[in-house]
C-alpha positions, -999 to +999 in steps of 0.1 A: -553-406-645-553-426-677-525-404-691-505-409-660-507-446-664-500-446-702-471-423-698-455-447-672-462-479-692-428-490-697-422-487-660-453-505-652-444-535-674-409-536-658-424-538-624-448-565-637-419-586-649-401-580-615-432-594-598-433-625-620-395-630-616-397-628-577-427-651-576-407-677-596-377-674-574-396-675-543-412-708-555-380-723-568-362-715-534-389-725-512-399-758-532-419-783-510-428-757-484-464-754-489-473-717-478-445-702-497-453-721-530-488-706-527-474-670-523-450-675-552-479-687-574-500-657-565-471-634-573-466-650-608-503-648-614-505-613-602-476-602-623-487-619-654-523-604-651-508-569-646-483-575-676-514-584-699-533-553-687-503-530-692-493-545-726-528-539-740-531-501-729-540-479-757-533-442-759-563-423-741-583-399-761-577-363-749 
């Protein structure tokens, strides 16, 4: 499982950046509409957390 995640590290980083971007765009487009601002903030936080995890991955021991 660790090898699968490590081998797809760049794809997972790209997906995290897309999640952050979609959250930022959603928040910008739905400004002052309360539930959607919260959803956009959640997406930005989720994407940032995943990005930090995927950037810090080290090569697993065999």
